[in-house]
Each structure stands twice: as structure tokens, then as C-alpha cells.
C-alpha positions in Angstrom: 0.0 0.0 0.0 2.8 2.4 0.8 4.5 1.8 -2.6 1.1 2.4 -4.3 0.7 5.7 -2.4 4.3 6.8 -3.2 3.7 6.0 -6.9 0.6 8.1 -7.0 2.3 11.0 -5.2 5.2 10.9 -7.7 2.7 10.8 -10.6 0.9 13.8 -9.1 4.2 15.8 -8.8 5.3 15.0 -12.3 1.9 16.0 -13.6 2.3 19.4 -11.9 5.6 19.9 -13.5 4.3 19.1 -17.0 0.7 20.3 -16.7 -0.8 22.6 -19.3 -3.4 24.3 -17.0 -4.3 24.5 -13.3 -8.0 24.5 -12.5 -9.8 24.5 -9.2 -13.2 24.7 -7.5 -14.8 24.6 -4.0 -18.1 23.7 -2.5 -20.1 21.5 -0.1 -20.0 17.7 0.2 -22.1 15.1 1.9 -20.6 11.7 2.7 -22.5 8.5 3.7 -20.4 5.7 5.2 -21.5 2.2 5.8 -19.9 -1.1 6.9 -21.3 -4.4 8.1 -22.4 -4.3 11.7 -22.4 -0.5 11.9 -24.9 2.3 11.7 -25.0 4.5 8.6 -22.8 7.6 9.2 -23.5 10.9 7.5 -20.7 13.5 7.1 -21.0 17.0 5.9 -18.2 19.3 5.0 -16.2 21.5 2.6 -14.4 20.4 -0.5 -11.5 22.1 -2.3 -10.8 20.5 -5.7 -7.6 21.4 -7.5 -6.7 19.6 -10.7 -3.9 19.7 -13.3 -4.6 19.1 -17.0 -1.8 17.3 -18.7 -3.5 16.5 -22.0 -5.8 19.0 -23.7 -7.7 19.3 -26.9 -10.5 21.7 -28.0 -13.3 19.8 -26.2 -11.5 17.3 -23.9 -8.8 17.1 -21.2 -7.1 14.4 -19.1 -6.2 15.6 -15.6 -5.0 14.6 -12.2 -6.8 16.1 -9.2 -7.1 15.9 -5.4 -10.6 16.8 -4.3 -9.8 17.3 -0.6 -12.8 17.2 1.8 -13.0 18.1 5.5 -16.0 17.9 7.7 -18.0 16.3 10.5 -19.7 13.0 10.8 -23.0 12.4 12.6 -24.4 9.1 13.9 -27.5 8.7 15.9 -29.3 5.8 17.6 -32.7 5.6 19.2 -33.0 1.9 20.1 -30.5 -0.7 21.1 -31.4 -4.3 22.1 -35.1 -3.4 22.5 -34.3 -0.7 25.1 -34.6 3.0 24.6 -31.2 4.5 24.2 -30.9 8.0 22.7 -27.3 8.2 21.6 -25.5 10.4 19.2 -21.9 10.6 18.0 -20.1 13.5 16.3 -16.7 13.0 14.7 -14.3 14.3 12.0 -14.2 13.2 8.4 -11.3 13.6 6.0 -11.4 12.3 2.4 -8.4 12.6 0.1 -8.6 10.8 -3.2 -6.1 11.2 -6.0 -8.1 10.9 -9.2 -7.2 10.7 -12.9 -10.2 12.1 -14.8 -11.4 12.4 -18.4 -13.2 15.8 -18.8 -15.5 16.6 -21.7 -17.2 19.9 -22.7 -17.7 22.8 -20.2 -15.0 22.9 -17.6 -12.6 20.6 -19.4 -10.3 23.5 -20.3 -10.2 27.2 -19.7 -10.9 27.8 -23.3 -14.1 25.7 -23.6 -17.3 27.7 -23.6 -19.9 25.0 -24.1 -23.0 25.2 -21.9 -22.7 21.6 -20.7 -19.8 19.2 -19.7 -19.2 15.9 -17.9 -16.4 13.9 -16.4 -15.5 10.5 -15.1 -12.4 9.5 -13.1 -10.8 6.8 -11.0 -7.8 6.5 -8.6 -6.9 5.8 -5.0 -8.3 7.4 -1.9 -7.8 7.9 1.8 -10.7 8.3 4.2 -10.8 9.0 8.0 -14.2 8.8 9.6 -15.8 8.1 13.0 -18.5 5.4 13.0 -21.1 4.1 15.5 -21.5 0.3 15.8 -24.7 -1.7 16.5 -24.0 -1.4 20.2 -23.5 2.4 20.1 -19.8 2.3 20.6 -17.9 5.0 18.6 -14.7 4.1 16.8 -12.5 5.6 14.1 -11.3 4.2 10.7 -8.4 5.1 8.5 -9.2 3.5 5.2 -7.3 3.3 1.9 -8.8 1.9 -1.3 -9.9 2.4 -4.9 -12.0 5.6 -5.6 -14.0 6.8 -8.5 -16.2 9.8 -9.3 -18.4 11.1 -12.1 -20.6 14.1 -12.7 -21.8 17.0 -14.8 -20.8 20.7 -15.2 -23.2 23.5 -16.1 -21.9 26.7 -17.5 -22.2 30.0 -15.6 -21.4 33.3 -17.3 -19.3 33.8 -20.4 -16.0 32.4 -19.3 -15.2 28.8 -18.4 -16.7 29.0 -14.9 -19.3 26.3 -14.0 -21.3 24.6 -11.4 -20.3 21.0 -10.8 -22.5 18.2 -9.4 -20.3 15.2 -8.5 -21.0 11.6 -7.3 -18.2 9.6 -5.7 -17.5 6.2 -4.2 -14.6 4.7 -2.3 -14.1 1.2 -1.0 -11.7 0.6 2.0 -9.6 -2.5 1.4 -6.9 -2.2 4.2 -7.3 -3.9 7.6 -9.1 -1.8 10.3 -9.3 -4.3 13.1 -11.2 -3.5 16.3 -13.1 -5.2 19.1 -16.8 -5.6 18.3 -19.7 -7.9 19.1 -21.2 -10.9 17.5 -24.9 -11.6 17.3 -24.9 -12.9 20.9 -23.2 -9.9 22.4 -19.7 -11.5 22.7 -16.5 -9.7 22.0 -15.0 -10.6 18.6 -12.3 -9.1 16.3 -14.0 -7.1 13.5 -12.2 -6.0 10.4 -13.9 -3.0 8.9 -13.7 -2.2 5.2 -16.2 0.6 4.7 -18.1 1.8 1.7 -17.9 5.6 1.3 -20.5 7.3 -0.9 -20.4 11.1 -1.6 -22.3 13.8 -3.4 -20.9 17.3 -3.9 -21.9 20.6 -5.4 -18.9 22.8 -6.4 -18.3 26.1 -8.1 -15.3 25.9 -10.4 -13.4 29.2 -10.9 
């Protein structure tokens, strides 16, 4: 995993050196995290999304980007084991994927003036989040794994500026072992590999 992360960092640095254009945007993101034996966790936060185009044509670009998201997670529980138990958990969420994307139409380059654009990308991500298990115990996860996103861009004004609507997904694949419970309430070792879903609305400058 460390070698993979190092390779991606080196790719990102080389892309900066040889990039044709730098583009960026910012906005709001909502994350939904789930894992077997846990309650669904919702995180809300702010995303800053820089990217570097290293291949460009009139209507298309290929880029490397790092849509960095910071925010808070919220988990709530009303019932546990048939007893009333009003419980809530607030934590921190950090999501950092490195994405290679194909961009078409509006927002693909600074010169493109089309009204509509779209994109799709894939790469590797890191996610830190706080979760609430079925017995209302809070725990943290640091997950690495494949990530992907896709979305559309709607032109605003006469220049290349646009509003972006993005859907994202990441699957944790590294070991996140912790003490949990089985169906009988006994302590067991649980290895969490969460699914992280996201939706964002950004303004690209």
C-alpha cells in the first residue's frame, strides 16, 4: 500500500511539472459511510478540488486532481437491544482521493465555452471517519482503497466557470481491526472495510 501511495504522489508531482493548465473549485459535500455491523454515518463538509490538465484538446482534457474534503460525521441511535437509548456521535471526516479524470465539454479546459460538460475519473483514496457500531460504541477508521467519481458541469457566465455536481465512491480495502460484538453480544475481532459514498456541489473558478 505504501508503494502504491508513493507512486501516486510521484505521478501527481510529475503532472504538476508538465501540466498545461491548473483549474480548481470549491463547494459542499455530503458523505455516507456504511460497513457491516455499523450504523450508517453521514458526514457534511467543505471540498476544495484542484486539478492539473496534462492532456488537452479543444473539447477534452485528461487531468490529475485531489478533491480534498474536510467535515464532520453524525451518527444517531434511538433503540439498542429493545431498550430506549438515545445516543449520538459527532466526529471528524477527512477524504483525500487522487483521481485521474477524463473531462469533456464545459470545464474541461479554460478555453471551452460549451454550456454543458461531464467527467469521469478513478484512482486511489484515503478516508478518515468516525463510526457508531450496532451497540452504540464509537470508533475511528483510516481506510485506503480504490476511488471513483463522475458528474456534470453546467456553464455559468461567459467564461469557463461552471457549477459541478459530483457523485463519488470509495471502498476501503486495508485492515481496520477492532473489538466488536457478534450476534450474541460476545466480543470478537472485527475487520472494517467501509463503503464511502459522496455527493458534492462545487463552483469551479
